[in-house]
PDB file of N, H, CA, C and O in Angstrom:
ATOM      1  N   UNK A   1      93.320 327.305-133.394  1.00  0.00           N
ATOM      2  CA  UNK A   1      94.542 327.526-132.770  1.00  0.00           C
ATOM      3  C   UNK A   1      95.653 327.947-133.581  1.00  0.00           C
ATOM      4  O   UNK A   1      96.543 328.634-133.080  1.00  0.00           O
ATOM      5  N   UNK A   2      95.683 327.576-134.861  1.00  0.00           N
ATOM      6  H   UNK A   2      94.959 327.018-135.268  1.00  0.00           H
ATOM      7  CA  UNK A   2      96.848 328.022-135.786  1.00  0.00           C
ATOM      8  C   UNK A   2      96.727 329.444-135.859  1.00  0.00           C
ATOM      9  O   UNK A   2      97.695 330.174-135.648  1.00  0.00           O
ATOM     10  N   UNK A   3      95.465 329.927-136.177  1.00  0.00           N
ATOM     11  H   UNK A   3      94.678 329.334-136.349  1.00  0.00           H
ATOM     12  CA  UNK A   3      95.177 331.396-136.497  1.00  0.00           C
ATOM     13  C   UNK A   3      95.452 332.363-135.447  1.00  0.00           C
ATOM     14  O   UNK A   3      95.978 333.460-135.635  1.00  0.00           O
ATOM     15  N   UNK A   4      94.994 331.808-134.119  1.00  0.00           N
ATOM     16  H   UNK A   4      94.567 330.916-133.966  1.00  0.00           H
ATOM     17  CA  UNK A   4      95.130 332.481-132.708  1.00  0.00           C
ATOM     18  C   UNK A   4      96.762 332.630-132.554  1.00  0.00           C
ATOM     19  O   UNK A   4      97.293 333.727-132.381  1.00  0.00           O
ATOM     20  N   UNK A   5      97.424 331.508-132.630  1.00  0.00           N
ATOM     21  H   UNK A   5      96.992 330.617-132.771  1.00  0.00           H
ATOM     22  CA  UNK A   5      98.800 331.591-132.653  1.00  0.00           C
ATOM     23  C   UNK A   5      99.541 332.647-133.467  1.00  0.00           C
ATOM     24  O   UNK A   5     100.438 333.345-132.996  1.00  0.00           O
ATOM     25  N   UNK A   6      99.068 332.716-134.811  1.00  0.00           N
ATOM     26  H   UNK A   6      98.339 332.148-135.194  1.00  0.00           H
ATOM     27  CA  UNK A   6      99.511 333.574-135.801  1.00  0.00           C
ATOM     28  C   UNK A   6      99.317 335.032-135.244  1.00  0.00           C
ATOM     29  O   UNK A   6     100.272 335.795-135.095  1.00  0.00           O
ATOM     30  N   UNK A   7      98.148 335.334-134.976  1.00  0.00           N
ATOM     31  H   UNK A   7      97.373 334.715-135.097  1.00  0.00           H
ATOM     32  CA  UNK A   7      97.752 336.623-134.539  1.00  0.00           C
ATOM     33  C   UNK A   7      98.567 337.137-133.424  1.00  0.00           C
ATOM     34  O   UNK A   7      98.980 338.297-133.443  1.00  0.00           O
ATOM     35  N   UNK A   8      98.848 336.230-132.336  1.00  0.00           N
ATOM     36  H   UNK A   8      98.512 335.288-132.321  1.00  0.00           H
ATOM     37  CA  UNK A   8      99.732 336.493-131.257  1.00  0.00           C
ATOM     38  C   UNK A   8     100.973 336.568-131.309  1.00  0.00           C
ATOM     39  O   UNK A   8     101.651 336.914-130.342  1.00  0.00           O
ATOM     40  N   UNK A   9     101.478 336.239-132.513  1.00  0.00           N
ATOM     41  H   UNK A   9     100.927 335.958-133.299  1.00  0.00           H
ATOM     42  CA  UNK A   9     102.966 336.062-133.092  1.00  0.00           C
ATOM     43  C   UNK A   9     103.567 334.925-132.272  1.00  0.00           C
ATOM     44  O   UNK A   9     104.744 335.001-131.923  1.00  0.00           O
ATOM     45  N   UNK A  10     102.837 333.906-131.959  1.00  0.00           N
ATOM     46  H   UNK A  10     101.880 333.844-132.243  1.00  0.00           H
ATOM     47  CA  UNK A  10     103.461 332.727-131.283  1.00  0.00           C
ATOM     48  C   UNK A  10     103.868 331.625-132.445  1.00  0.00           C
ATOM     49  O   UNK A  10     103.152 330.640-132.620  1.00  0.00           O
ATOM     50  N   UNK A  11     104.960 331.831-133.162  1.00  0.00           N
ATOM     51  H   UNK A  11     105.541 332.632-133.020  1.00  0.00           H
ATOM     52  CA  UNK A  11     105.189 331.126-134.171  1.00  0.00           C
ATOM     53  C   UNK A  11     105.517 329.687-133.905  1.00  0.00           C
ATOM     54  O   UNK A  11     105.149 328.775-134.645  1.00  0.00           O
ATOM     55  N   UNK A  12     106.210 329.528-132.837  1.00  0.00           N
ATOM     56  H   UNK A  12     106.509 330.269-132.235  1.00  0.00           H
ATOM     57  CA  UNK A  12     106.568 328.267-132.340  1.00  0.00           C
ATOM     58  C   UNK A  12     105.260 327.334-132.281  1.00  0.00           C
ATOM     59  O   UNK A  12     105.091 326.283-132.899  1.00  0.00           O
ATOM     60  N   UNK A  13     104.397 327.947-131.416  1.00  0.00           N
ATOM     61  H   UNK A  13     104.534 328.800-130.913  1.00  0.00           H
ATOM     62  CA  UNK A  13     103.042 327.202-131.122  1.00  0.00           C
ATOM     63  C   UNK A  13     102.322 326.916-132.389  1.00  0.00           C
ATOM     64  O   UNK A  13     101.795 325.813-132.534  1.00  0.00           O
ATOM     65  N   UNK A  14     102.247 327.932-133.433  1.00  0.00           N
ATOM     66  H   UNK A  14     102.675 328.829-133.315  1.00  0.00           H
ATOM     67  CA  UNK A  14     101.708 327.702-134.680  1.00  0.00           C
ATOM     68  C   UNK A  14     102.168 326.632-135.461  1.00  0.00           C
ATOM     69  O   UNK A  14     101.374 325.837-135.964  1.00  0.00           O
ATOM     70  N   UNK A  15     103.537 326.532-135.627  1.00  0.00           N
ATOM     71  H   UNK A  15     104.182 327.178-135.219  1.00  0.00           H
ATOM     72  CA  UNK A  15     104.205 325.322-136.422  1.00  0.00           C
ATOM     73  C   UNK A  15     104.016 324.123-135.514  1.00  0.00           C
ATOM     74  O   UNK A  15     103.774 323.071-136.106  1.00  0.00           O
ATOM     75  N   UNK A  16     104.075 324.079-134.251  1.00  0.00           N
ATOM     76  H   UNK A  16     104.272 324.933-133.770  1.00  0.00           H
ATOM     77  CA  UNK A  16     103.766 322.863-133.630  1.00  0.00           C
ATOM     78  C   UNK A  16     102.376 322.300-133.815  1.00  0.00           C
ATOM     79  O   UNK A  16     102.174 321.099-133.999  1.00  0.00           O
ATOM     80  N   UNK A  17     101.351 323.288-133.756  1.00  0.00           N
ATOM     81  H   UNK A  17     101.514 324.263-133.607  1.00  0.00           H
ATOM     82  CA  UNK A  17      99.992 322.943-133.973  1.00  0.00           C
ATOM     83  C   UNK A  17      99.780 322.459-135.437  1.00  0.00           C
ATOM     84  O   UNK A  17      98.942 321.585-135.659  1.00  0.00           O
ATOM     85  N   UNK A  18     100.458 322.960-136.359  1.00  0.00           N
ATOM     86  H   UNK A  18     101.139 323.670-136.178  1.00  0.00           H
ATOM     87  CA  UNK A  18     100.474 322.582-137.718  1.00  0.00           C
ATOM     88  C   UNK A  18     101.079 321.191-137.821  1.00  0.00           C
ATOM     89  O   UNK A  18     100.350 320.361-138.364  1.00  0.00           O
ATOM     90  N   UNK A  19     102.157 320.815-137.445  1.00  0.00           N
ATOM     91  H   UNK A  19     102.749 321.489-137.004  1.00  0.00           H
ATOM     92  CA  UNK A  19     102.854 319.616-137.523  1.00  0.00           C
ATOM     93  C   UNK A  19     101.810 318.444-136.860  1.00  0.00           C
ATOM     94  O   UNK A  19     101.489 317.396-137.421  1.00  0.00           O
ATOM     95  N   UNK A  20     101.382 318.889-135.559  1.00  0.00           N
ATOM     96  H   UNK A  20     101.643 319.740-135.104  1.00  0.00           H
ATOM     97  CA  UNK A  20     100.502 317.746-134.929  1.00  0.00           C
ATOM     98  C   UNK A  20      99.205 317.693-135.820  1.00  0.00           C
ATOM     99  O   UNK A  20      98.670 316.591-135.946  1.00  0.00           O
ATOM    100  N   UNK A  21      98.734 318.621-136.355  1.00  0.00           N
ATOM    101  H   UNK A  21      99.169 319.516-136.252  1.00  0.00           H
ATOM    102  CA  UNK A  21      97.388 318.358-137.049  1.00  0.00           C
ATOM    103  C   UNK A  21      97.665 317.655-138.356  1.00  0.00           C
ATOM    104  O   UNK A  21      96.772 316.934-138.801  1.00  0.00           O
ATOM    105  N   UNK A  22      98.961 317.797-139.120  1.00  0.00           N
ATOM    106  H   UNK A  22      99.686 318.383-138.759  1.00  0.00           H
ATOM    107  CA  UNK A  22      99.280 317.042-140.143  1.00  0.00           C
ATOM    108  C   UNK A  22      99.490 315.690-139.916  1.00  0.00           C
ATOM    109  O   UNK A  22      99.057 314.899-140.753  1.00  0.00           O
ATOM    110  N   UNK A  23     100.177 315.209-138.766  1.00  0.00           N
ATOM    111  H   UNK A  23     100.529 315.852-138.085  1.00  0.00           H
ATOM    112  CA  UNK A  23     100.433 313.881-138.164  1.00  0.00           C
ATOM    113  C   UNK A  23      99.262 313.227-137.893  1.00  0.00           C
ATOM    114  O   UNK A  23      99.074 312.059-138.234  1.00  0.00           O
ATOM    115  N   UNK A  24      98.369 313.969-137.238  1.00  0.00           N
ATOM    116  H   UNK A  24      98.522 314.918-136.961  1.00  0.00           H
ATOM    117  CA  UNK A  24      97.129 313.380-136.941  1.00  0.00           C
ATOM    118  C   UNK A  24      96.322 313.085-138.077  1.00  0.00           C
ATOM    119  O   UNK A  24      95.816 311.964-138.135  1.00  0.00           O
ATOM    120  N   UNK A  25      96.111 313.940-139.025  1.00  0.00           N
ATOM    121  H   UNK A  25      96.523 314.850-138.978  1.00  0.00           H
ATOM    122  CA  UNK A  25      95.486 313.560-140.347  1.00  0.00           C
ATOM    123  C   UNK A  25      96.018 312.400-141.114  1.00  0.00           C
ATOM    124  O   UNK A  25      95.272 311.626-141.713  1.00  0.00           O
ATOM    125  N   UNK A  26      97.297 312.286-141.091  1.00  0.00           N
ATOM    126  H   UNK A  26      97.903 312.914-140.604  1.00  0.00           H
ATOM    127  CA  UNK A  26      98.063 311.036-141.734  1.00  0.00           C
ATOM    128  C   UNK A  26      97.669 309.785-141.072  1.00  0.00           C
ATOM    129  O   UNK A  26      97.345 308.775-141.697  1.00  0.00           O
ATOM    130  N   UNK A  27      97.708 309.883-139.685  1.00  0.00           N
ATOM    131  H   UNK A  27      97.971 310.704-139.178  1.00  0.00           H
ATOM    132  CA  UNK A  27      97.313 308.839-138.806  1.00  0.00           C
ATOM    133  C   UNK A  27      95.821 308.398-139.221  1.00  0.00           C
ATOM    134  O   UNK A  27      95.592 307.284-139.693  1.00  0.00           O
ATOM    135  N   UNK A  28      94.880 309.318-139.016  1.00  0.00           N
ATOM    136  H   UNK A  28      95.066 310.223-138.632  1.00  0.00           H
ATOM    137  CA  UNK A  28      93.620 308.960-139.484  1.00  0.00           C
ATOM    138  C   UNK A  28      93.518 308.519-140.831  1.00  0.00           C
ATOM    139  O   UNK A  28      92.780 307.540-140.941  1.00  0.00           O
ATOM    140  N   UNK A  29      93.978 308.891-141.799  1.00  0.00           N
ATOM    141  H   UNK A  29      94.577 309.686-141.709  1.00  0.00           H
ATOM    142  CA  UNK A  29      93.872 308.442-143.077  1.00  0.00           C
ATOM    143  C   UNK A  29      94.469 306.904-143.236  1.00  0.00           C
ATOM    144  O   UNK A  29      93.899 306.008-143.857  1.00  0.00           O
ATOM    145  N   UNK A  30      95.754 306.785-142.536  1.00  0.00           N
ATOM    146  H   UNK A  30      96.218 307.513-142.032  1.00  0.00           H
ATOM    147  CA  UNK A  30      96.226 305.407-142.575  1.00  0.00           C
ATOM    148  C   UNK A  30      95.234 304.248-141.832  1.00  0.00           C
ATOM    149  O   UNK A  30      95.140 303.100-142.266  1.00  0.00           O
ATOM    150  N   UNK A  31      94.520 304.738-140.654  1.00  0.00           N
ATOM    151  H   UNK A  31      94.596 305.671-140.301  1.00  0.00           H
ATOM    152  CA  UNK A  31      93.738 303.907-140.100  1.00  0.00           C
ATOM    153  C   UNK A  31      92.443 303.712-140.657  1.00  0.00           C
ATOM    154  O   UNK A  31      91.853 302.648-140.473  1.00  0.00           O
ATOM    155  N   UNK A  32      91.934 304.658-141.334  1.00  0.00           N
ATOM    156  H   UNK A  32      92.413 305.523-141.483  1.00  0.00           H
ATOM    157  CA  UNK A  32      90.628 304.207-142.205  1.00  0.00           C
ATOM    158  C   UNK A  32      90.952 303.716-143.443  1.00  0.00           C
ATOM    159  O   UNK A  32      89.968 303.285-144.044  1.00  0.00           O
ATOM    160  N   UNK A  33      92.116 303.622-144.101  1.00  0.00           N
ATOM    161  H   UNK A  33      92.916 303.972-143.613  1.00  0.00           H
ATOM    162  CA  UNK A  33      92.476 302.842-145.326  1.00  0.00           C
ATOM    163  C   UNK A  33      92.818 301.413-144.800  1.00  0.00           C
ATOM    164  O   UNK A  33      92.344 300.445-145.394  1.00  0.00           O
ATOM    165  N   UNK A  34      93.581 301.248-143.766  1.00  0.00           N
ATOM    166  H   UNK A  34      93.966 302.034-143.283  1.00  0.00           H
ATOM    167  CA  UNK A  34      93.583 299.665-143.222  1.00  0.00           C
ATOM    168  C   UNK A  34      92.319 299.266-142.833  1.00  0.00           C
ATOM    169  O   UNK A  34      92.045 298.110-143.154  1.00  0.00           O
ATOM    170  N   UNK A  35      91.406 299.923-142.194  1.00  0.00           N
ATOM    171  H   UNK A  35      91.627 300.862-141.933  1.00  0.00           H
ATOM    172  CA  UNK A  35      90.284 299.469-141.751  1.00  0.00           C
ATOM    173  C   UNK A  35      89.195 299.083-142.840  1.00  0.00           C
ATOM    174  O   UNK A  35      88.520 298.056-142.761  1.00  0.00           O
ATOM    175  N   UNK A  36      89.089 300.063-143.921  1.00  0.00           N
ATOM    176  H   UNK A  36      89.637 300.897-143.986  1.00  0.00           H
ATOM    177  CA  UNK A  36      88.597 299.921-145.122  1.00  0.00           C
ATOM    178  C   UNK A  36      88.840 298.486-145.889  1.00  0.00           C
ATOM    179  O   UNK A  36      87.973 297.734-146.334  1.00  0.00           O
ATOM    180  N   UNK A  37      90.294 298.320-145.915  1.00  0.00           N
ATOM    181  H   UNK A  37      90.998 298.931-145.553  1.00  0.00           H
ATOM    182  CA  UNK A  37      90.832 297.237-146.618  1.00  0.00           C
ATOM    183  C   UNK A  37      90.329 295.863-145.825  1.00  0.00           C
ATOM    184  O   UNK A  37      89.857 294.875-146.387  1.00  0.00           O
ATOM    185  N   UNK A  38      90.499 295.990-144.645  1.00  0.00           N
ATOM    186  H   UNK A  38      90.882 296.793-144.188  1.00  0.00           H
ATOM    187  CA  UNK A  38      90.064 294.661-143.646  1.00  0.00           C
ATOM    188  C   UNK A  38      88.705 294.395-143.658  1.00  0.00           C
ATOM    189  O   UNK A  38      88.304 293.243-143.496  1.00  0.00           O
ATOM    190  N   UNK A  39      87.835 295.465-143.855  1.00  0.00           N
ATOM    191  H   UNK A  39      88.161 296.402-143.987  1.00  0.00           H
ATOM    192  CA  UNK A  39      86.324 295.166-143.936  1.00  0.00           C
ATOM    193  C   UNK A  39      85.875 294.895-145.200  1.00  0.00           C
ATOM    194  O   UNK A  39      85.020 294.013-145.267  1.00  0.00           O
ATOM    195  N   UNK A  40      86.241 295.448-146.282  1.00  0.00           N
ATOM    196  H   UNK A  40      86.936 296.164-146.227  1.00  0.00           H
ATOM    197  CA  UNK A  40      85.637 295.470-147.519  1.00  0.00           C
ATOM    198  C   UNK A  40      86.259 294.792-148.638  1.00  0.00           C
ATOM    199  O   UNK A  40      85.682 294.732-149.724  1.00  0.00           O
ATOM    200  N   UNK A  41      87.548 294.211-148.417  1.00  0.00           N
ATOM    201  H   UNK A  41      88.017 294.260-147.535  1.00  0.00           H
ATOM    202  CA  UNK A  41      88.478 293.674-149.477  1.00  0.00           C
ATOM    203  C   UNK A  41      87.712 292.444-150.105  1.00  0.00           C
ATOM    204  O   UNK A  41      87.841 292.108-151.283  1.00  0.00           O
ATOM    205  N   UNK A  42      86.894 291.808-149.179  1.00  0.00           N
ATOM    206  H   UNK A  42      86.789 292.081-148.222  1.00  0.00           H
ATOM    207  CA  UNK A  42      86.226 290.455-149.929  1.00  0.00           C
ATOM    208  C   UNK A  42      85.104 290.900-150.688  1.00  0.00           C
ATOM    209  O   UNK A  42      84.651 290.077-151.485  1.00  0.00           O
ATOM    210  N   UNK A  43      84.604 291.911-150.629  1.00  0.00           N
ATOM    211  H   UNK A  43      84.971 292.580-149.982  1.00  0.00           H
ATOM    212  CA  UNK A  43      83.451 292.253-151.296  1.00  0.00           C
ATOM    213  C   UNK A  43      83.662 293.185-152.511  1.00  0.00           C
ATOM    214  O   UNK A  43      82.750 293.348-153.322  1.00  0.00           O
ATOM    215  N   UNK A  44      84.837 293.785-152.638  1.00  0.00           N
ATOM    216  H   UNK A  44      85.577 293.652-151.978  1.00  0.00           H
ATOM    217  CA  UNK A  44      85.175 294.717-153.528  1.00  0.00           C
ATOM    218  C   UNK A  44      86.041 294.032-154.593  1.00  0.00           C
ATOM    219  O   UNK A  44      86.969 293.331-154.190  1.00  0.00           O
ATOM    220  N   UNK A  45      85.823 294.167-155.976  1.00  0.00           N
ATOM    221  H   UNK A  45      85.069 294.737-156.303  1.00  0.00           H
ATOM    222  CA  UNK A  45      86.554 293.732-157.037  1.00  0.00           C
ATOM    223  C   UNK A  45      87.951 293.775-156.941  1.00  0.00           C
ATOM    224  O   UNK A  45      88.655 292.837-157.317  1.00  0.00           O
ATOM    225  N   UNK A  46      88.459 294.967-156.387  1.00  0.00           N
ATOM    226  H   UNK A  46      87.887 295.729-156.082  1.00  0.00           H
ATOM    227  CA  UNK A  46      89.752 295.436-156.290  1.00  0.00           C
ATOM    228  C   UNK A  46      90.581 294.594-155.240  1.00  0.00           C
ATOM    229  O   UNK A  46      91.803 294.492-155.341  1.00  0.00           O
ATOM    230  N   UNK A  47      89.847 293.987-154.216  1.00  0.00           N
ATOM    231  H   UNK A  47      88.854 294.070-154.134  1.00  0.00           H
ATOM    232  CA  UNK A  47      90.467 293.195-153.325  1.00  0.00           C
ATOM    233  C   UNK A  47      90.400 291.632-153.609  1.00  0.00           C
ATOM    234  O   UNK A  47      90.858 290.821-152.804  1.00  0.00           O
ATOM    235  N   UNK A  48      89.803 291.266-154.797  1.00  0.00           N
ATOM    236  H   UNK A  48      89.431 291.924-155.451  1.00  0.00           H
ATOM    237  CA  UNK A  48      89.730 290.019-155.088  1.00  0.00           C
ATOM    238  C   UNK A  48      91.031 289.525-155.662  1.00  0.00           C
ATOM    239  O   UNK A  48      91.726 290.306-156.311  1.00  0.00           O
ATOM    240  N   UNK A  49      91.424 288.218-155.456  1.00  0.00           N
ATOM    241  H   UNK A  49      90.859 287.583-154.929  1.00  0.00           H
ATOM    242  CA  UNK A  49      92.538 287.544-156.057  1.00  0.00           C
ATOM    243  C   UNK A  49      92.702 287.454-157.454  1.00  0.00           C
ATOM    244  O   UNK A  49      91.750 286.871-157.973  1.00  0.00           O
ATOM    245  N   UNK A  50      93.559 287.819-158.239  1.00  0.00           N
ATOM    246  H   UNK A  50      94.332 288.293-157.818  1.00  0.00           H
ATOM    247  CA  UNK A  50      93.816 287.911-159.502  1.00  0.00           C
ATOM    248  C   UNK A  50      94.254 286.522-160.108  1.00  0.00           C
ATOM    249  O   UNK A  50      95.459 286.296-160.220  1.00  0.00           O
ATOM    250  N   UNK A  51      93.398 285.657-160.471  1.00  0.00           N
ATOM    251  H   UNK A  51      92.419 285.841-160.380  1.00  0.00           H
ATOM    252  CA  UNK A  51      93.902 284.212-160.803  1.00  0.00           C
ATOM    253  C   UNK A  51      93.769 283.997-162.451  1.00  0.00           C
ATOM    254  O   UNK A  51      94.106 282.930-162.963  1.00  0.00           O
TER     255      UNK A  51
END
């Protein structure tokens, strides 16, 4: 979509798509980081409490 918008000189659409893709990528990264911490913190040594 980004390449097609660039070829057609639709720069507003190109930047909107780029920003949307960036926000979606950040949200997916945060979701999987949170989910990984919730599921695997008990089993991984980095999630163990430091006493």
